[in-house]
C-alpha positions in Angstrom: 0.0 0.1 -0.1 2.8 2.5 0.7 4.6 1.9 -2.5 1.3 2.7 -4.2 0.7 6.0 -2.4 4.4 6.9 -2.9 4.3 6.1 -6.5 1.3 8.3 -7.1 2.6 11.2 -5.0 5.8 10.8 -7.4 3.8 10.8 -10.6 1.8 13.8 -9.5 3.9 16.0 -7.7 4.7 18.4 -10.7 1.2 17.5 -12.7 -1.2 17.8 -9.8 0.2 18.4 -6.3 1.9 21.6 -7.3 -1.2 22.9 -8.1 -2.8 22.9 -4.6 -0.7 26.0 -3.9 -2.8 28.5 -5.7 -5.7 26.7 -5.0 -4.8 27.3 -1.1 -4.1 30.7 -2.0 -7.5 31.6 -3.7 -9.1 30.4 -0.4 -6.8 32.3 1.9 -7.6 35.5 -0.1 -11.3 34.8 0.0 -10.9 34.7 4.1 -9.2 37.9 3.9 -11.1 39.8 1.5 -14.0 40.7 3.8 -12.1 42.0 7.0 -8.1 42.1 6.6 -7.8 45.7 5.3 -9.9 47.1 8.6 -7.9 44.7 10.7 -4.5 46.4 9.2 -5.7 49.6 10.4 -7.6 49.0 13.6 -5.1 46.1 14.9 -1.9 46.4 13.4 -1.2 50.3 12.8 -1.1 49.9 8.6 -2.9 50.7 5.7 -4.3 48.6 2.8 -7.3 49.8 0.7 -9.5 46.9 -0.8 -8.3 47.8 -4.5 -4.5 47.6 -3.2 -5.5 44.4 -1.3 -7.1 42.9 -4.7 -4.3 44.3 -7.2 -1.5 42.8 -4.9 -3.0 39.4 -4.5 -3.6 39.4 -8.3 0.1 40.1 -8.8 1.3 37.4 -6.2 -1.5 34.7 -7.8 -0.1 35.4 -11.3 3.6 35.0 -10.2 2.4 31.7 -8.3 0.4 30.4 -11.3 3.7 31.1 -13.7 6.0 29.4 -11.2 3.9 26.6 -11.0 3.7 26.4 -14.9 7.7 26.6 -14.7 8.0 23.9 -12.3 5.5 21.7 -13.9 7.0 22.1 -17.2 10.7 21.8 -16.6 10.5 19.5 -13.6 13.9 20.2 -12.5 15.8 21.6 -9.4 16.2 25.4 -10.3 12.8 25.8 -11.1 11.5 23.6 -8.0 13.5 26.2 -5.9 11.9 29.1 -7.2 8.7 27.9 -6.5 9.7 26.9 -3.1 11.2 30.2 -2.3 8.4 32.1 -3.1 5.6 29.7 -1.5 8.1 29.5 1.6 7.1 33.3 2.0 3.6 33.1 0.3 2.5 30.2 2.7 4.8 29.2 5.5 5.7 32.4 6.6 2.6 34.2 6.2 1.3 31.3 8.5 4.0 32.6 11.0 2.9 36.0 10.2 -1.0 35.4 10.7 -0.4 33.0 14.1 1.9 35.5 15.8 -0.7 38.3 14.9 -3.6 36.0 16.2 -1.7 35.6 19.5 0.1 39.0 20.3 -3.2 41.0 19.4 -5.5 38.7 20.8 -8.2 38.9 18.2 -9.2 37.5 14.9 -6.4 37.9 12.1 -8.4 37.3 8.9 -6.5 34.5 7.1 -5.4 32.8 10.3 -8.0 29.9 9.6 -6.6 29.3 5.9 -2.9 29.9 7.3 -3.1 27.2 9.6 -5.1 24.5 8.1 -4.1 24.7 4.5 -0.9 26.7 4.0 0.9 25.2 6.9 0.3 21.5 6.4 0.4 21.9 2.4 3.6 23.9 2.8 5.2 20.9 4.9 3.7 18.2 3.2 4.9 19.5 -0.4 8.3 20.1 0.8 8.2 16.5 2.6 7.7 15.2 -1.0 9.9 17.7 -3.0 13.1 16.6 -0.4 11.8 12.8 -0.6 11.9 12.5 -3.7 14.9 14.8 -4.7 13.5 17.2 -6.7 14.9 19.7 -4.1 17.8 19.7 -1.9 18.1 20.4 1.7 20.3 23.4 1.0 18.2 24.5 -1.2 15.2 24.2 0.5 16.5 26.0 3.7 17.8 28.7 1.3 14.1 29.2 -0.2 12.8 29.3 3.5 15.4 31.8 4.4 14.8 33.8 1.5 11.1 33.6 1.7 11.3 35.3 5.0 12.9 38.1 3.7 10.3 38.4 1.0 7.2 38.3 3.2 8.7 40.6 5.3 9.5 43.0 2.6 5.8 42.2 1.1 4.4 43.2 4.9 6.5 46.2 4.8 5.6 47.5 1.3 1.9 46.7 1.4 1.0 47.6 5.0 3.2 50.1 5.8 4.2 51.7 2.2 8.2 51.3 3.1 7.4 53.4 6.1 7.9 52.9 10.1 6.7 50.0 11.5 5.4 50.2 14.9 7.8 47.9 16.3 6.5 48.6 20.1 2.8 47.3 18.7 4.4 44.2 17.4 7.0 43.2 20.1 
């Protein structure tokens, strides 16, 4: 039984499983859409209007779809690295952001449910498969994870604080 599951995962990693990333992202954006802008303004001292919210998420989705296409077509370590670098920021570090904000501010952080129950397990599962099947090496995965943290930090700083001062006293 185990062999057949592993064979299915190996066969479908690039063809089907990677496409779960954009699907999870879509559900995350839908969760955030109704209250994230207000939460940013009232809870974390930032600002993101609905127009900017949708524009940013549209651009991020296009980048994600492009990287999924590239990885699905090429099926090599460099394209897999690029995808995992991107999704480490978009999924894993976004999960960390939402979980920390949920705990720190003791209020519902729009996006925390999908980040916790979709992003985090999906990122762990597909990272495991990529490493198990050697589609990505440990160094590449760890490097992507580190670069993803930087990327997520820049996205938060750019979109929520517009490259201005971050209210660290509220966050720490």
